[in-house]
C-alpha positions as CSV (number, residue, x, y, z in Angstrom):
1,M,24.8,-6.0,-8.4
2,L,23.6,-5.1,-11.9
3,S,26.6,-3.0,-12.9
4,V,29.0,-5.9,-12.9
5,R,26.6,-7.9,-15.2
6,C,25.0,-5.4,-17.5
7,E,25.5,-2.2,-19.3
8,L,23.2,0.2,-17.3
9,E,21.3,3.3,-18.2
10,V,20.0,4.9,-15.0
11,W,17.4,7.6,-15.0
12,P,19.1,10.5,-13.2
13,E,16.1,12.6,-12.1
14,R,14.2,12.4,-8.9
15,A,10.8,12.3,-10.7
16,A,9.8,9.3,-12.8
17,P,10.7,9.4,-16.5
18,P,8.0,10.7,-18.8
19,P,6.6,7.9,-21.0
20,D,8.4,9.0,-24.2
21,A,11.7,9.3,-22.4
22,L,11.3,5.8,-21.0
23,A,10.2,4.4,-24.4
24,R,13.3,5.9,-26.1
25,R,15.6,4.2,-23.6
26,L,13.7,0.9,-23.8
27,A,14.0,0.8,-27.6
28,T,17.4,-1.0,-27.3
29,A,17.1,-2.5,-23.8
30,D,17.0,-6.1,-22.8
31,G,15.7,-5.6,-19.3
32,L,13.9,-3.0,-17.2
33,L,14.2,-2.4,-13.5
34,C,11.3,-0.1,-12.6
35,L,9.4,1.4,-9.7
36,L,5.7,1.6,-8.9
37,T,5.8,5.2,-10.4
38,D,6.7,3.9,-13.8
39,R,3.7,3.0,-16.0
40,V,4.5,0.0,-18.1
41,D,1.6,-0.6,-20.5
42,A,1.0,-2.3,-23.8
43,A,1.9,0.9,-25.7
44,L,5.3,1.1,-24.0
45,L,6.0,-2.6,-24.5
46,A,5.3,-2.2,-28.3
47,R,8.2,0.3,-28.4
48,A,10.6,-2.1,-26.7
49,P,11.2,-4.9,-29.2
50,R,14.3,-6.3,-27.4
51,L,12.8,-6.3,-23.9
52,R,13.1,-9.8,-22.3
53,A,12.5,-9.0,-18.6
54,I,10.8,-6.6,-16.3
55,S,11.5,-6.4,-12.6
56,S,9.7,-4.0,-10.3
57,V,10.9,-2.9,-6.8
58,S,7.4,-3.4,-5.4
59,V,4.9,-6.1,-4.5
60,G,1.9,-4.6,-6.2
61,L,2.0,-4.5,-10.0
62,D,-1.0,-2.3,-10.9
63,H,1.5,-0.1,-12.8
64,I,2.4,-2.9,-15.2
65,D,0.1,-4.5,-17.8
66,L,0.8,-8.0,-16.8
67,A,-1.3,-9.5,-19.6
68,A,0.5,-7.6,-22.2
69,A,3.9,-8.7,-20.8
70,T,2.7,-12.3,-20.6
71,A,1.6,-12.2,-24.2
72,R,5.1,-11.2,-25.2
73,A,6.5,-14.0,-23.0
74,I,8.2,-11.4,-20.8
75,P,8.6,-12.5,-17.2
76,V,7.7,-9.8,-14.6
77,G,9.4,-9.9,-11.3
78,H,8.3,-8.3,-8.0
79,T,9.2,-8.4,-4.3
80,P,6.5,-10.3,-2.3
81,G,7.1,-11.3,1.3
82,V,10.0,-8.9,1.8
83,L,8.0,-6.0,3.0
84,T,5.2,-7.7,4.9
85,E,6.2,-7.0,8.5
86,T,7.6,-3.5,7.7
87,T,4.3,-2.4,6.1
88,A,2.3,-3.9,8.9
89,D,4.4,-1.9,11.4
90,L,3.5,1.3,9.5
91,A,-0.2,0.4,9.3
92,F,-0.2,0.0,13.1
93,A,1.8,3.2,13.5
94,L,-0.8,5.1,11.5
95,L,-3.6,3.4,13.5
96,L,-2.0,4.5,16.8
97,A,-1.2,8.0,15.6
98,A,-4.7,8.7,14.3
99,S,-6.4,7.2,17.4
100,R,-4.3,9.1,19.9
101,R,-4.0,12.3,17.7
102,V,-0.2,12.2,17.9
103,V,0.3,14.5,14.9
104,E,-2.2,17.0,16.2
105,A,-0.5,17.0,19.6
106,D,2.9,17.5,18.0
107,R,1.6,20.5,16.1
108,F,-0.1,21.8,19.3
109,V,3.2,21.7,21.3
110,R,5.3,23.2,18.5
111,A,2.9,26.1,18.0
112,G,3.3,27.1,21.7
113,E,-0.3,26.4,22.5
114,W,0.3,24.1,25.5
115,R,-0.4,26.3,28.5
116,V,-1.7,23.9,31.1
117,W,-2.6,20.3,31.6
118,E,-6.3,19.9,30.8
119,P,-8.5,16.8,31.3
120,D,-10.2,17.2,28.0
121,L,-7.2,18.2,25.9
122,L,-6.8,16.2,22.6
123,L,-8.9,13.3,23.7
124,G,-8.4,10.3,21.5
125,R,-9.8,6.7,21.2
126,D,-8.5,3.6,22.9
127,V,-6.9,0.9,20.8
128,H,-6.7,-1.8,23.4
129,G,-9.9,-3.8,23.5
130,A,-11.3,-2.1,20.4
131,T,-12.6,-3.9,17.3
132,L,-10.3,-3.9,14.2
133,G,-11.7,-4.7,10.8
134,I,-9.1,-5.9,8.3
135,V,-10.1,-5.6,4.6
136,G,-7.9,-8.1,2.8
137,L,-6.4,-10.9,5.0
138,G,-3.3,-11.5,2.9
139,A,0.2,-11.6,4.2
140,I,0.2,-7.9,5.4
141,G,-3.3,-8.1,6.7
142,R,-2.4,-11.2,8.7
143,A,0.7,-9.4,10.1
144,V,-1.5,-6.6,11.2
145,A,-3.9,-9.1,12.9
146,R,-1.0,-10.5,14.9
147,R,-0.1,-7.1,16.1
148,A,-3.7,-6.4,17.1
149,R,-3.7,-9.6,19.2
150,G,-1.0,-8.0,21.4
151,F,-3.4,-5.0,22.0
152,G,-6.3,-7.3,23.0
153,M,-8.3,-6.2,20.0
154,R,-11.2,-8.1,18.6
155,V,-10.4,-8.7,14.9
156,L,-12.8,-9.1,12.0
157,A,-11.6,-9.9,8.5
158,W,-13.0,-9.8,5.0
159,S,-11.2,-11.1,1.9
160,R,-12.2,-11.9,-1.6
161,T,-10.5,-15.3,-1.1
162,R,-10.7,-17.0,2.3
163,R,-7.6,-19.1,3.2
164,P,-7.2,-21.1,6.3
165,L,-6.5,-18.9,9.3
166,G,-3.6,-21.0,10.6
167,D,-2.0,-19.4,13.6
168,L,-4.8,-16.8,13.7
169,E,-7.4,-19.4,14.3
170,G,-9.5,-18.2,17.2
171,A,-8.0,-14.7,17.0
172,V,-9.7,-13.6,13.8
173,A,-13.4,-14.0,12.8
174,W,-14.5,-13.9,9.1
175,S,-17.1,-11.3,8.3
176,A,-19.1,-10.0,5.4
177,L,-17.8,-6.5,4.4
178,P,-20.9,-4.5,5.4
179,E,-21.0,-6.2,8.8
180,L,-17.3,-5.5,9.3
181,L,-17.6,-1.8,8.4
182,A,-20.6,-1.4,10.8
183,A,-18.8,-3.1,13.7
184,A,-15.2,-2.0,13.5
185,D,-13.7,0.9,15.5
186,F,-10.7,0.7,13.2
187,V,-10.6,-0.4,9.5
188,S,-7.3,-1.3,8.0
189,V,-7.1,-1.8,4.2
190,H,-4.8,-4.5,2.7
191,V,-6.4,-5.6,-0.6
192,P,-4.4,-5.2,-3.8
193,L,-5.6,-2.7,-6.3
194,A,-7.5,-4.5,-9.1
195,P,-10.6,-3.8,-11.2
196,E,-12.8,-5.4,-8.6
197,T,-11.3,-3.5,-5.6
198,R,-11.0,-0.1,-7.2
199,G,-13.4,2.2,-5.3
200,L,-14.2,-0.7,-2.9
201,L,-14.6,1.8,-0.1
202,D,-16.7,4.3,-1.9
203,A,-19.1,6.9,-0.4
204,R,-21.7,4.2,0.4
205,A,-19.2,1.9,2.1
206,L,-17.7,4.8,4.1
207,A,-21.2,5.8,5.2
208,A,-21.8,2.3,6.5
209,M,-18.8,2.5,8.8
210,K,-19.3,2.8,12.5
211,P,-19.7,6.5,13.6
212,G,-16.4,7.7,15.1
213,A,-14.4,4.9,13.4
214,I,-10.8,5.4,12.0
215,L,-9.7,4.3,8.6
216,V,-6.1,3.2,7.8
217,N,-4.9,2.6,4.2
218,T,-1.4,1.3,3.4
219,A,-2.5,-0.7,0.3
220,R,-3.3,1.5,-2.7
221,G,-5.1,4.9,-2.9
222,G,-7.6,3.9,-5.6
223,I,-9.3,1.5,-3.2
224,V,-10.7,4.4,-1.2
225,D,-12.9,7.2,-2.5
226,E,-10.8,10.2,-1.2
227,A,-13.4,12.8,-1.8
228,A,-16.0,10.8,0.1
229,L,-13.5,10.1,2.9
230,A,-12.6,13.8,3.2
231,E,-16.3,14.6,3.5
232,A,-16.9,12.0,6.2
233,L,-13.9,13.3,8.1
234,R,-15.0,16.9,7.8
235,E,-18.5,16.2,9.0
236,G,-17.2,14.2,11.9
237,R,-18.9,10.9,10.9
238,L,-15.4,9.3,11.0
239,A,-13.0,10.3,13.8
240,G,-9.8,10.1,11.8
241,A,-7.7,8.4,9.1
242,G,-4.1,7.3,8.6
243,L,-3.2,7.3,4.9
244,D,0.1,6.2,3.3
245,V,-1.3,5.9,-0.3
246,F,-3.5,8.1,-2.5
247,E,-5.4,8.1,-5.7
248,R,-2.8,10.4,-7.3
249,E,0.7,10.4,-5.9
250,P,2.2,12.7,-4.8
251,L,-0.9,14.0,-3.1
252,E,-2.1,17.0,-5.0
253,R,-1.9,20.4,-3.3
254,E,-5.7,20.8,-4.0
255,S,-6.6,17.7,-2.0
256,P,-9.1,18.4,0.7
257,L,-7.3,15.9,2.9
258,L,-4.5,18.5,3.5
259,G,-6.8,20.9,5.3
260,L,-8.1,18.3,7.7
261,P,-6.5,18.1,11.2
262,N,-7.8,14.5,11.9
263,V,-5.8,12.9,9.1
264,V,-2.3,11.5,9.4
265,L,-0.6,11.6,6.0
266,A,2.5,9.7,4.9
267,P,4.3,9.7,1.5
268,H,3.9,6.0,0.6
269,I,6.6,4.8,3.1
270,G,5.0,1.5,4.0
271,S,8.2,-0.4,3.1
272,A,10.6,2.4,4.0
273,S,12.9,0.8,6.5
274,V,16.6,0.5,5.7
275,A,16.7,-3.3,5.8
276,T,13.5,-3.8,3.8
277,R,14.2,-1.3,1.0
278,A,17.7,-2.9,0.6
279,R,16.2,-6.4,0.4
280,M,13.6,-5.2,-2.1
281,A,16.3,-3.8,-4.3
282,E,18.4,-6.9,-4.0
283,L,15.4,-9.2,-4.9
284,A,14.5,-7.0,-7.9
285,A,18.1,-7.2,-9.1
286,E,18.1,-10.9,-8.6
287,N,14.9,-11.3,-10.6
288,L,16.3,-9.3,-13.5
289,M,19.6,-11.1,-13.6
290,A,18.0,-14.5,-13.5
291,A,15.7,-13.6,-16.4
292,L,18.5,-12.2,-18.5
293,D,20.5,-15.4,-17.9
294,G,17.6,-17.4,-19.2
295,K,16.6,-18.7,-15.7
296,P,13.3,-18.4,-13.8
297,M,13.0,-15.4,-11.6
298,P,13.1,-16.0,-7.9
299,A,9.8,-14.1,-7.6
300,C,7.9,-14.0,-10.8
301,A,4.3,-12.6,-11.0
302,N,3.5,-14.4,-14.3
303,P,5.2,-17.8,-14.1
304,E,3.1,-19.1,-16.9
305,V,5.7,-17.6,-19.3
306,Y,8.0,-20.5,-18.4
307,R,5.6,-23.2,-19.4
């Protein structure tokens, strides 16, 4: 889509470009199509005098200094709505896998340890009829709540901003965060990463969770204190976790999470279905082309630049 409209320079490596390499290429660029692995801060923008548009293939924009871009009147595009259902699918997949110890069972069979059927082999926790706490009842949190309804779960929700429940009226109950953590058998995280949510689930919050609960995070890694989570899992205070995001990505080899059998780990694949990733790429390209043509982006995170 972009190649027929623009002269493109595509970063050829699998890893993200180092800041200096990205800055050199942006020195003469009018637009930037980036990923969540690309840090676009004020220092980088200062080295891109011609830049008129930024479009990210993501919903979250914690990798972009939105205020600095807005100060330069640079519109920033993203891909909201496109990945809601796909990410909710993965959140529930992680919840089910962690609760029924699917990954542990797979390893058990592959290692040739399955000798006989045993009544206490790899006992997990029931999902049906359990209590699910949703931290952040935005679009993805609501999609997870709809899935929970099909499992007959009791759903509690906490959000920084409470919007009308709409079709979830009667199926979801608002709760203060401490009460949610104490009551939930499963906690699924769906808040964006922002200064006020960084470290939201710290050691104190994790200690307040119901003993034997399971934590699922498909939002951003910085929301959860990974060291405290690893300790809670190691001690058995929490039964398990399903994680798609981490404080540092890729997950470092030294991470204590890697040595824990009761954690399901995924490499940030929340939106990784063929259809969803294709639509994200299309919308990101549409955002960039519109801005370079002097038109409003279809999905702009800082629409005030048009006023």
